[in-house]
C-alpha positions as CSV (number, residue, x, y, z in Angstrom):
1,I,179.2,84.3,111.3
2,A,178.3,84.1,115.0
3,L,177.1,87.4,116.5
4,P,178.5,88.3,119.9
5,R,176.0,87.7,122.6
6,G,174.0,90.8,123.6
7,Y,174.2,92.6,120.2
8,H,171.4,93.5,117.9
9,P,170.8,90.8,115.3
10,V,170.0,93.4,112.6
11,F,172.3,96.2,113.7
12,P,175.5,94.4,115.1
13,S,177.0,97.6,116.4
14,C,174.1,98.1,118.9
15,P,174.6,96.1,122.3
16,L,171.4,94.7,123.8
17,R,172.1,93.3,127.2
18,S,175.0,93.4,129.7
19,G,177.0,90.6,131.2
20,C,178.1,89.0,127.9
21,S,181.6,88.4,126.6
22,G,180.9,86.8,123.2
23,L,179.8,83.5,121.8
24,G,181.9,80.4,121.7
25,N,184.1,78.9,124.3
26,T,185.6,82.2,125.6
27,K,186.0,80.7,129.1
28,M,188.6,78.3,127.9
29,A,190.4,81.1,126.1
30,E,190.5,83.1,129.2
31,D,191.9,80.2,131.3
32,A,194.6,79.6,128.7
33,A,195.7,83.3,128.6
34,P,198.7,84.4,130.6
35,A,198.2,86.4,133.7
36,P,198.6,90.1,133.0
37,A,201.3,92.2,134.5
38,E,200.6,94.4,137.4
39,G,198.8,97.6,136.3
40,K,197.9,96.2,132.8
41,K,194.6,95.1,131.4
42,P,193.9,91.4,131.1
43,Y,194.4,89.9,127.6
44,N,191.1,89.2,125.9
45,P,191.4,86.8,122.9
46,D,187.9,87.5,121.6
47,P,187.9,90.8,119.6
48,N,184.1,90.9,119.7
49,A,183.9,90.6,123.5
50,L,182.5,93.5,125.6
51,P,185.1,95.5,127.5
52,P,185.0,95.3,131.3
53,K,182.2,97.2,133.1
54,G,183.0,100.8,133.7
55,E,184.9,101.2,130.4
56,S,183.4,102.6,127.2
57,A,183.7,100.9,123.8
58,G,185.6,102.9,121.2
59,G,187.9,104.9,123.4
60,C,187.4,108.3,124.9
61,C,185.2,109.5,122.0
62,V,182.4,107.2,122.8
63,K,180.7,107.8,126.1
64,S,177.9,105.2,125.8
65,D,177.9,102.2,128.1
66,P,178.1,99.0,125.9
67,H,176.6,97.0,128.7
68,A,173.4,99.1,128.7
69,K,170.3,97.5,127.0
70,A,169.8,98.8,123.5
71,E,166.3,99.9,122.4
72,P,164.9,98.4,119.2
73,H,165.2,100.5,116.0
74,K,162.1,102.7,115.8
75,C,159.8,103.1,112.9
76,P,160.2,106.4,111.1
77,T,156.5,107.2,111.7
78,S,156.7,106.7,115.5
79,I,159.3,109.3,116.2
80,D,158.4,112.3,118.3
81,R,157.3,115.2,116.1
82,G,157.0,119.0,116.6
83,Y,155.3,121.7,114.6
84,T,157.5,122.9,111.7
85,D,157.6,126.2,109.8
86,C,155.0,127.9,111.9
87,L,155.9,131.3,110.6
88,A,155.0,130.3,107.0
89,L,151.6,129.1,108.2
90,L,151.0,132.5,110.0
91,L,152.0,134.3,106.7
92,L,149.5,132.2,104.8
93,I,146.7,133.0,107.3
94,A,147.7,136.7,107.0
95,C,147.5,136.4,103.2
96,W,143.9,135.1,103.5
97,V,143.0,137.9,105.9
98,I,144.4,140.5,103.5
99,T,142.6,138.9,100.5
100,T,139.3,139.1,102.5
101,G,139.9,142.7,103.3
102,V,140.6,143.6,99.6
103,G,137.4,141.8,98.6
104,V,135.2,143.4,101.2
105,S,136.6,146.9,100.4
106,A,135.9,146.3,96.7
107,M,132.3,145.3,97.5
108,Q,131.8,148.4,99.7
109,G,133.3,150.8,97.2
110,T,136.3,151.8,99.3
111,L,139.0,150.0,97.4
112,L,139.7,152.8,94.9
113,S,139.3,156.5,95.2
114,K,140.1,157.7,91.7
115,C,137.2,157.6,89.4
116,G,135.5,160.0,87.0
117,A,137.0,162.3,84.4
118,N,139.0,164.3,87.0
119,G,139.8,161.3,89.3
120,D,138.1,163.0,92.2
121,Q,135.0,160.8,92.6
122,Q,134.6,157.7,94.8
123,C,134.5,154.4,92.9
124,E,132.1,151.6,93.6
125,G,131.9,147.9,92.9
126,N,129.3,146.8,90.5
127,A,129.6,143.1,89.6
128,R,126.3,143.3,87.7
129,A,128.0,145.6,85.2
130,L,130.8,143.1,84.8
131,L,128.4,140.3,83.9
132,A,125.9,142.3,81.9
133,P,125.5,141.7,78.2
134,T,126.3,144.6,75.9
135,D,123.8,145.3,73.2
136,Y,124.4,146.4,69.6
137,K,124.6,150.1,70.8
138,G,127.2,149.3,73.5
139,R,124.7,149.7,76.3
140,M,124.9,147.3,79.3
141,C,121.6,145.4,79.7
142,G,120.1,146.1,83.1
143,V,122.7,148.7,84.0
144,D,122.5,151.7,81.8
145,S,119.4,153.8,82.2
146,S,117.9,153.2,78.8
147,V,117.9,149.5,79.3
148,S,117.8,149.2,83.1
149,N,114.6,147.2,83.0
150,K,115.9,144.8,80.4
151,P,118.6,142.7,82.1
152,Y,119.0,139.8,79.6
153,G,120.8,139.7,76.2
154,Y,119.0,138.0,73.3
155,L,120.9,137.1,70.1
156,V,119.3,138.4,66.9
157,S,121.9,137.7,64.2
158,K,124.5,135.1,63.5
159,Y,127.1,137.9,63.8
160,G,126.6,138.1,67.5
161,D,124.4,141.2,67.7
162,I,122.4,141.4,70.9
163,V,119.3,143.2,72.0
164,C,118.3,143.7,75.7
165,V,115.0,142.0,76.7
166,D,113.1,142.0,80.0
167,E,113.1,138.1,80.1
168,C,114.1,135.2,78.0
169,P,111.2,133.6,76.1
170,K,110.5,130.1,77.4
171,K,109.0,128.7,74.2
172,S,108.9,129.5,70.5
173,V,106.0,131.6,69.3
174,T,104.4,131.3,65.9
175,P,103.8,134.8,64.3
176,D,100.3,136.2,64.2
177,F,99.7,136.7,60.4
178,T,97.0,139.2,61.1
179,E,99.8,141.5,62.3
180,S,102.7,143.0,60.4
181,A,106.1,141.3,60.3
182,Y,107.6,144.1,62.4
183,T,104.8,143.9,65.0
184,N,105.6,140.2,65.5
185,L,109.3,140.7,65.7
186,K,109.7,144.2,67.3
187,H,110.6,142.9,70.8
188,F,113.7,141.2,69.3
189,C,114.8,143.8,66.8
190,M,117.7,146.3,66.7
191,Q,115.2,149.2,66.6
192,S,117.6,151.8,65.1
193,E,118.5,149.4,62.2
194,V,114.9,148.9,61.1
195,S,113.5,151.3,58.5
196,D,110.4,153.4,59.6
197,S,108.6,152.1,56.5
198,Y,108.6,148.6,58.1
199,K,107.6,149.9,61.5
200,T,104.5,151.7,60.1
201,A,103.6,149.1,57.4
202,S,100.3,147.4,57.5
203,Y,100.1,143.6,57.5
204,T,98.2,143.9,54.2
205,S,101.2,145.4,52.5
206,T,104.4,143.9,51.0
207,K,106.6,145.2,53.8
208,G,104.1,144.1,56.3
209,Q,104.6,140.5,55.2
210,D,108.3,140.7,54.4
211,Y,109.8,138.6,57.1
212,L,112.8,137.6,55.0
213,T,114.2,141.2,54.9
214,L,113.8,141.7,58.6
215,L,115.5,138.4,59.3
216,G,118.2,138.9,56.7
217,T,117.5,135.6,54.9
218,S,117.6,135.1,51.2
219,T,115.0,133.0,49.3
220,D,117.5,130.4,48.3
221,G,119.0,130.2,51.9
222,S,122.5,131.3,50.9
223,T,122.3,134.0,53.5
224,Y,120.4,133.6,56.8
225,L,119.9,135.5,60.1
226,E,121.8,138.5,59.0
227,G,119.1,141.1,59.5
228,P,118.1,143.3,62.4
229,C,115.3,141.1,63.8
230,M,114.9,137.5,65.1
231,F,112.0,135.2,65.9
232,E,110.9,134.6,69.4
233,L,112.4,131.2,70.1
234,G,112.4,129.1,73.2
235,S,115.5,129.8,75.3
236,F,117.0,129.4,78.8
237,E,118.8,131.8,81.1
238,L,122.5,131.3,81.0
239,G,123.7,134.0,83.4
240,Y,122.3,137.1,81.9
241,Y,122.2,135.7,78.4
242,C,119.4,133.9,76.6
243,G,120.6,130.6,75.2
244,F,118.5,129.0,72.5
245,N,117.1,125.5,73.3
246,P,118.8,123.1,71.0
247,D,115.4,121.7,69.8
248,S,113.8,125.1,69.2
249,K,112.4,125.2,65.7
250,L,112.1,128.2,63.5
251,P,108.5,129.0,62.6
252,S,107.1,128.2,59.1
253,I,106.3,131.3,57.1
254,P,104.3,130.5,54.0
255,A,104.6,132.4,50.8
256,N,102.1,135.2,50.1
257,P,101.6,135.5,46.3
258,T,99.3,138.4,46.7
259,Y,102.1,140.6,47.9
260,G,104.9,138.8,46.1
261,V,106.5,137.5,49.3
262,P,108.3,134.1,49.2
263,A,108.2,131.5,51.9
264,F,110.8,131.4,54.7
265,P,113.3,128.7,53.5
266,Y,114.2,127.4,57.0
267,G,110.7,126.8,58.4
268,N,110.5,123.9,60.9
269,E,114.3,123.6,61.2
270,T,115.9,123.6,64.6
271,I,118.1,126.5,65.4
272,T,121.0,124.1,66.2
273,S,120.9,122.6,62.7
274,L,120.7,126.1,61.1
275,I,123.7,127.4,63.1
276,T,125.9,124.3,62.6
277,G,124.8,123.4,59.1
278,N,126.6,126.2,57.2
279,G,130.1,125.8,58.6
280,K,131.4,125.2,62.1
281,S,132.4,128.0,64.4
282,A,133.6,128.2,68.0
283,T,130.0,128.9,69.1
284,S,128.6,125.9,67.3
285,Y,131.3,123.7,68.8
286,L,130.4,124.9,72.3
287,A,126.7,124.3,71.6
288,D,127.5,120.8,70.4
289,F,129.6,120.1,73.5
290,I,126.9,121.3,75.9
291,S,124.3,119.3,74.1
292,D,126.4,116.2,74.2
293,L,126.9,116.7,78.0
294,V,123.2,116.9,78.6
295,V,122.4,113.9,76.5
296,T,125.2,111.7,77.8
297,K,125.3,112.8,81.5
298,D,124.2,109.3,82.7
299,A,126.9,107.6,80.7
300,I,129.5,110.1,81.8
301,F,128.8,109.7,85.5
302,G,128.0,106.0,85.3
303,F,130.9,104.7,83.1
304,G,133.2,107.6,83.7
305,F,133.1,107.3,87.5
306,A,131.6,104.0,88.8
307,I,132.8,101.7,86.1
308,A,136.2,103.4,85.9
309,L,136.6,103.0,89.7
310,M,135.8,99.3,89.5
311,V,138.3,98.9,86.6
312,A,140.9,100.7,88.6
313,F,140.6,98.3,91.5
314,V,140.7,95.3,89.2
315,Y,143.7,96.7,87.4
316,S,145.6,97.4,90.7
317,Y,144.8,93.8,91.8
318,L,146.2,92.4,88.6
319,M,149.3,94.5,89.0
320,T,150.0,92.9,92.4
321,L,149.7,89.4,90.8
322,G,152.5,90.0,88.4
323,L,150.7,91.6,85.4
324,V,153.0,94.5,85.6
325,D,156.0,92.3,84.8
326,C,154.2,90.9,81.8
327,V,153.2,94.4,80.6
328,V,156.6,96.0,81.1
329,W,158.7,93.2,79.7
330,G,156.2,92.6,76.9
331,C,156.5,96.2,75.8
332,I,160.3,95.9,75.9
333,L,160.2,92.9,73.7
334,V,157.8,94.5,71.3
335,V,160.1,97.5,70.9
336,F,163.0,95.2,70.2
337,A,161.0,93.1,67.8
338,L,159.8,96.2,66.0
339,F,163.3,97.6,65.3
340,F,164.9,94.1,64.6
341,G,162.0,93.1,62.4
342,L,162.1,96.4,60.5
343,G,165.8,96.0,60.0
344,G,165.4,92.4,58.7
345,Y,162.6,93.4,56.3
346,M,164.7,96.3,54.9
347,Y,167.8,94.1,54.6
348,Y,165.7,91.5,52.7
349,T,164.3,94.3,50.5
350,Y,167.9,95.5,49.9
351,Q,168.9,92.0,48.7
352,Q,165.9,91.8,46.4
353,W,166.6,95.3,44.9
354,D,170.3,94.5,44.5
355,A,169.5,91.2,42.7
356,A,167.1,92.8,40.3
357,N,169.4,95.7,39.5
358,C,171.5,93.8,36.9
359,D,171.3,92.2,33.4
360,A,170.8,88.4,33.3
361,P,173.5,86.4,31.3
362,S,172.6,86.1,27.6
363,D,173.9,82.5,27.4
364,G,171.3,81.3,30.0
365,S,174.0,80.4,32.6
366,S,173.0,80.5,36.3
367,S,173.4,83.8,38.1
368,S,172.1,85.5,41.2
369,C,170.7,88.2,38.9
370,T,166.9,87.9,38.9
371,G,165.9,90.7,36.6
372,A,167.0,92.8,33.7
373,G,167.7,96.5,33.6
374,V,167.8,99.0,36.4
375,A,164.8,98.6,38.8
376,H,166.2,100.9,41.5
377,S,169.1,103.4,41.6
378,D,172.3,102.6,43.4
379,N,171.5,105.4,45.9
380,E,168.1,103.8,46.7
381,I,169.7,100.4,47.2
382,D,172.5,101.7,49.4
383,G,170.0,103.7,51.4
384,M,167.9,100.7,52.0
385,M,171.0,98.8,53.2
386,Y,172.1,101.6,55.5
387,V,168.7,102.0,57.0
388,S,168.5,98.2,57.7
389,Y,171.9,98.5,59.5
390,F,170.7,101.4,61.5
391,C,167.6,99.5,62.7
392,F,169.8,96.5,63.6
393,G,172.1,98.9,65.5
394,V,169.2,100.5,67.4
395,S,167.9,97.1,68.4
396,A,171.3,96.1,69.7
397,L,171.6,99.4,71.6
398,W,168.1,98.8,73.0
399,V,169.2,95.4,74.3
400,A,172.3,96.8,75.9
401,F,170.3,99.6,77.5
402,I,167.8,97.2,79.0
403,I,170.6,95.0,80.4
404,C,172.1,98.1,82.1
405,I,168.8,99.2,83.7
406,C,167.4,95.7,84.3
407,S,167.7,96.0,88.0
408,K,166.0,99.4,87.9
409,I,163.1,98.0,85.9
410,R,162.6,95.1,88.4
411,L,162.6,97.6,91.2
412,A,160.1,99.8,89.5
413,C,157.8,96.8,88.9
414,A,158.1,95.9,92.6
415,F,157.1,99.5,93.5
416,V,154.0,99.2,91.3
417,K,153.1,95.9,92.9
418,V,153.5,97.3,96.4
419,A,151.5,100.5,95.4
420,G,148.7,98.3,94.0
421,T,148.5,96.4,97.2
422,A,148.5,99.6,99.3
423,V,145.7,101.0,97.3
424,R,143.6,97.9,97.7
425,D,144.3,97.9,101.4
426,M,143.4,101.6,101.8
427,P,140.7,102.3,99.1
428,I,139.8,105.5,100.9
429,V,142.9,107.2,99.4
430,L,141.2,107.2,96.0
431,F,138.7,109.7,97.3
432,F,141.1,112.1,98.8
433,P,141.5,114.1,95.5
434,V,137.8,114.8,95.9
435,V,138.5,116.4,99.3
436,Q,141.3,118.5,97.7
437,I,138.9,119.7,95.0
438,A,136.3,120.5,97.7
439,G,138.9,122.5,99.5
440,L,139.8,124.4,96.4
441,L,136.2,125.1,95.6
442,L,135.7,126.3,99.2
443,F,138.4,128.9,98.6
444,L,137.4,129.8,95.0
445,L,133.8,130.6,95.9
446,P,134.6,133.8,98.0
447,W,137.7,134.4,95.9
448,M,135.8,134.6,92.6
449,Y,133.1,136.8,94.3
450,Y,135.8,139.2,95.5
451,M,137.6,139.1,92.2
452,A,134.5,140.1,90.3
453,F,134.1,143.2,92.5
454,V,137.8,144.1,92.2
455,H,137.4,144.1,88.4
456,A,134.0,145.8,88.5
457,Q,135.2,149.1,89.9
458,G,133.7,152.3,88.4
459,L,130.9,154.8,88.8
460,F,127.7,155.9,87.1
461,L,127.9,159.1,85.0
462,C,124.8,161.0,84.0
463,E,123.8,162.5,80.8
464,N,122.3,165.8,82.0
465,N,118.8,166.6,80.9
466,C,118.4,169.6,83.2
467,L,118.0,173.3,82.2
468,S,120.9,175.7,81.8
469,G,123.4,172.9,81.4
470,D,123.6,172.3,85.1
471,S,125.3,169.2,86.4
472,C,123.5,166.4,88.0
473,N,122.4,167.1,91.6
474,G,122.8,163.7,93.1
475,M,121.8,160.1,93.1
476,K,118.4,158.5,93.6
477,D,118.2,154.9,94.9
478,G,122.0,154.6,94.5
479,K,122.2,155.4,90.8
480,L,119.4,157.6,89.4
481,F,120.3,161.3,89.1
482,D,117.8,164.1,89.6
483,C,117.5,167.6,88.3
484,S,116.2,170.3,90.7
485,L,112.4,170.5,90.7
486,S,112.5,174.2,89.8
487,E,114.1,173.3,86.5
488,V,111.5,170.8,85.4
489,G,109.1,172.2,82.9
490,S,107.0,171.1,80.0
491,K,110.1,170.5,78.0
492,Y,111.5,168.2,80.7
493,P,108.5,166.2,81.9
494,S,110.6,164.0,84.2
495,N,113.4,164.9,86.6
496,E,115.0,161.5,86.0
497,T,118.2,161.8,83.9
498,K,120.0,159.2,81.9
499,Y,123.1,157.5,83.3
500,T,125.8,155.1,82.0
501,W,128.4,153.1,83.7
502,E,132.1,154.0,83.4
503,W,134.9,151.7,84.3
504,A,137.7,152.7,86.5
505,D,141.3,152.8,85.3
506,A,142.6,149.2,85.1
507,S,145.8,149.8,83.2
508,L,149.1,148.1,84.1
509,G,150.3,149.6,87.4
510,S,147.0,151.2,88.5
511,D,145.5,150.6,91.9
512,Q,142.9,148.2,90.5
513,D,145.7,146.3,88.7
514,L,147.7,146.0,92.0
515,A,144.6,144.7,93.8
516,S,144.0,142.2,91.1
517,S,147.6,141.1,91.2
518,W,147.4,140.5,94.9
519,M,144.3,138.4,94.4
520,M,146.1,136.3,91.9
521,F,149.1,135.8,94.2
522,S,146.6,134.6,96.9
523,Y,145.2,132.1,94.4
524,F,148.6,130.8,93.4
525,W,149.7,130.3,97.1
526,T,146.4,128.7,98.2
527,S,146.1,126.3,95.3
528,Q,149.7,125.2,95.7
529,F,149.2,124.8,99.4
530,I,146.3,122.4,98.8
531,V,148.5,120.4,96.4
532,A,151.3,120.3,98.9
533,M,148.9,119.1,101.7
534,G,147.7,116.4,99.4
535,Q,151.2,115.2,98.7
536,L,152.1,115.2,102.4
537,V,148.9,113.2,103.4
538,M,149.5,110.6,100.7
539,A,153.2,110.3,101.5
540,M,152.5,109.9,105.3
541,T,149.7,107.4,104.6
542,F,151.8,105.1,102.5
543,V,154.7,105.3,104.9
544,L,152.4,104.2,107.7
545,W,151.2,101.4,105.5
546,Y,154.7,100.3,104.5
547,F,156.0,100.3,108.1
548,A,152.9,98.8,109.7
549,G,153.9,96.5,112.5
550,Y,157.6,97.4,112.2
551,D,158.1,98.3,115.9
552,K,156.4,95.1,117.2
553,D,158.4,93.0,114.7
554,Q,161.7,94.6,115.9
555,E,160.9,94.1,119.6
556,E,159.9,90.5,119.1
557,Q,163.0,89.8,117.0
558,V,165.3,91.4,119.5
559,A,163.8,89.5,122.4
560,V,164.1,86.1,120.6
561,Q,167.7,86.7,119.5
562,T,168.8,87.9,122.9
563,A,167.2,85.0,124.7
564,A,168.8,82.6,122.3
565,A,172.2,84.2,122.9
566,E,171.8,83.7,126.7
567,G,170.7,80.1,126.3
568,E,167.1,80.8,126.9
569,K,164.2,80.2,124.5
570,I,161.2,82.4,123.7
571,E,158.5,81.0,121.5
572,P,157.7,83.5,118.7
573,K,154.1,84.7,118.6
574,K,151.8,82.4,116.8
575,Q,151.0,83.6,113.3
576,V,147.4,83.8,112.2
577,G,146.4,82.0,109.0
578,C,146.0,83.6,105.5
579,C,142.2,83.2,105.6
580,Y,142.0,84.9,109.0
581,K,144.1,87.8,107.6
582,L,142.0,88.0,104.5
583,I,138.7,88.2,106.5
584,C,139.7,89.9,109.7
585,G,143.0,91.5,108.8
586,D,146.4,91.1,110.6
587,P,145.9,92.0,114.2
588,D,149.5,93.1,114.6
589,N,150.2,94.6,111.2
590,Y,147.1,96.7,110.6
591,R,147.0,98.0,107.0
592,G,143.6,99.5,106.5
593,N,141.8,102.8,106.0
594,G,142.5,103.9,109.5
595,L,146.1,104.6,108.5
596,F,144.8,107.4,106.3
597,F,143.3,109.2,109.3
598,K,146.4,108.6,111.3
599,G,148.4,110.1,108.4
600,L,146.1,113.2,108.5
601,H,146.9,113.6,112.2
602,L,150.6,113.4,111.7
603,V,150.5,115.8,108.8
604,L,149.0,118.5,111.1
605,Y,152.5,118.9,112.5
606,H,153.8,119.9,109.1
607,V,151.1,122.2,107.8
608,G,153.7,125.1,108.0
609,T,156.1,123.1,105.9
610,A,153.4,122.8,103.2
611,A,152.8,126.5,103.4
612,A,156.5,127.3,103.1
613,G,157.1,125.0,100.1
614,S,153.9,126.2,98.3
615,L,155.1,129.9,98.9
616,V,158.2,129.2,96.8
617,I,156.1,127.8,93.9
618,A,153.6,130.6,94.3
619,I,156.3,133.3,94.0
620,I,157.6,131.7,90.8
621,Q,154.0,131.4,89.3
622,F,153.3,135.0,90.3
623,I,156.4,136.2,88.5
624,R,155.3,134.2,85.4
625,Y,151.9,135.9,85.7
626,M,153.4,139.3,85.8
627,V,155.7,138.6,82.8
628,A,152.6,137.4,80.9
629,K,150.8,140.7,81.7
630,I,153.8,142.6,80.5
631,Q,153.9,140.5,77.3
632,A,150.2,141.2,76.6
633,Q,150.8,145.0,77.2
634,C,153.7,144.9,74.7
635,N,151.6,143.2,72.1
636,K,149.1,146.0,72.4
637,S,151.4,149.0,72.5
638,L,154.4,147.9,70.4
639,T,154.7,147.3,66.7
640,G,157.2,146.1,64.2
641,T,160.7,145.1,65.3
642,A,160.3,146.3,68.9
643,K,157.3,144.0,69.3
644,T,159.2,141.0,67.9
645,I,162.3,141.6,70.1
646,A,160.1,142.1,73.2
647,N,158.2,138.9,72.6
648,I,161.4,136.9,72.1
649,V,162.9,138.2,75.3
650,L,159.8,137.7,77.3
651,C,159.3,134.2,75.9
652,C,162.8,133.3,76.9
653,I,162.1,134.6,80.4
654,Q,158.9,132.5,80.6
655,C,160.7,129.4,79.5
656,C,163.4,129.9,82.1
657,L,160.8,130.5,84.8
658,Y,158.9,127.4,83.7
659,C,162.0,125.2,84.0
660,L,162.7,126.8,87.4
661,E,159.2,126.0,88.6
662,K,159.5,122.4,87.5
663,C,162.8,122.0,89.3
664,M,161.4,123.5,92.5
665,K,158.4,121.2,92.3
666,F,160.2,117.9,91.6
């Protein structure tokens, strides 16, 4: 079909140039047309011809001049942009400011004002108390006065009992056999659990050599490490906990026939083999996992990152060469062959069973019966037949389904090919998730620090050692309470009193709970904002890649078509060769890593939109978080039927909120 001269070759409704009345011999048609009557428009035999100058095409509703030169269709990425949803961005910044204020006030002790038995004392934040190990007496290592100089927790039994120590031992120590068993183990013992007879025993006595009782280990090894004491083993600092080195060996304790003391059955065995040898536990699995990470760190980072990245590039390249078609259609054929072959096998089995389920003729005449007696019941035979029919039906439905969505499958394969090409052209996009993770970590570092202080609100309470039952007079160095000097006598040689840490009220609905809830909302919003920004950057980058050179192609195509319609000729721009494109790239259709940075620039206009969208998801996640807290509280406070009903209702609410969140995301 010939296009009217002066119209866009791709968009025929768009005029390009003025002074054209259509293609073909329109001049002859005009000469042959009768002269119009006075006051009437001249007859125009060409329905595609432009109206006379000064008239608009399409009647009074269209005010555009059809003789005006049309502009080429613009690429979606080259349109003028403005900042969107600025209010949402301002709200997100305000959220970060409030979060910082909550964290700073928690650190300074001004977040809460209700602490103490009467709720009239000022709280303070003590993250050290939150992270401190708790010993077998419930004392916080490095916090409570009786263990303030022992900040580390050391495991002394397989049941998780901990004692506070001043430092973690760096290497295993062999006991000095010229000293008693308790003397060698006393720094790693639950003192109140050890009998005084062991504490005062000489090394030349039975109890002075009885390591097995202090270690809680039987002679046959059926019980081990169940006592109040532990050897001094090589360990490392894991926060404020002493973690045993996996290769630390238990000392060898020989038998002492003189005092009737048997040998220690686990001498020279590593602590890891001892812990994991008598049944797995959560702790042993964690220990195995950490040990495996340390041993295989080179393989993890080498093969798990470098090799995987190379394989990803090779795979994406193969996808662009048509491998995706082979994989997809191969899987489709395998599924069909599986069901059809299974149906054929079952039908063959049905025939074999049916032939064997009969009595052969006694006269020896020919018959399809191949056996004698009942090999399978009629129900089994019929069942095998129906299952074979079912498999045939499924294979037929599978073929029909594939025929219906065949075009969609081809389109999906084309998308995969294009995506693989885009990733190879812009390999920098593979590293953008690392930028997102870095951004999340940048937020989480101060957020976790603030969160620790929010949950570490409380105050030090003293156990008064002063005369006359007076209360403590004050604090020394921020936490040590003093008695007045006049009350210090021979009975109270020191004016320093004992103190313990008491947590603030953190029940549901308390001030601390509200502050914690706000911190969680800030986390939900920020994390979803980072995800949304990543989606916008990736989308804009691939749009730029897809439409690279679109505007120049449109301008050149319009110019060539317009010149041809006017009888002129414009030579199209000379195309560069494939080798040149491969080495230097296409000079007009640039598709490289630079598009990623251009996409970042364009996304800056829509940061507010990312903040607005992530706010919606954050609100839903926060509601789910609050429902989970209510559910946990119900499990603690309710029993019986009420607990069951509450869990059912809250689980249904969680399910609905989960579906709503997925719908809002996708």
